[in-house]
C-alpha positions in Angstrom: 110.5 74.0 109.8 108.4 72.5 107.0 104.7 73.1 106.6 102.5 72.0 103.7 99.1 73.1 102.5 97.0 73.3 99.4 94.8 75.9 97.8 91.8 73.9 99.2 92.9 75.0 102.7 94.3 78.5 102.1 94.2 81.0 99.3 97.6 82.3 100.3 100.3 81.8 102.9 103.0 84.1 104.4 105.8 83.5 106.8 106.3 85.3 110.1 109.5 85.6 112.2 109.0 86.3 115.8 111.2 87.2 118.8 111.3 84.7 121.7 108.2 85.0 123.8 108.3 86.8 127.1 105.3 84.9 128.3 105.5 81.2 127.3 101.8 80.9 126.4 101.8 83.9 124.0 103.7 84.4 120.7 106.7 86.7 120.7 106.6 90.1 119.1 106.7 90.3 115.3 110.2 90.8 113.8 109.5 90.3 110.1 107.0 88.8 107.7 106.7 88.1 103.9 104.3 89.3 101.4 101.5 86.8 100.7 102.3 83.9 98.4 99.1 83.0 96.5 98.4 79.4 95.9 96.7 78.1 92.8 95.3 80.5 90.2 94.1 84.0 91.1 
């Protein structure tokens, strides 16, 4: 997957890995996530 953004839209981003959803309309349970990656200057 590729996703692009800029500091104008978000101060930071992070990635989440989720298990397959048990209910199709809801996200699956959280398996892992990254620390925030700050965009631009802090």
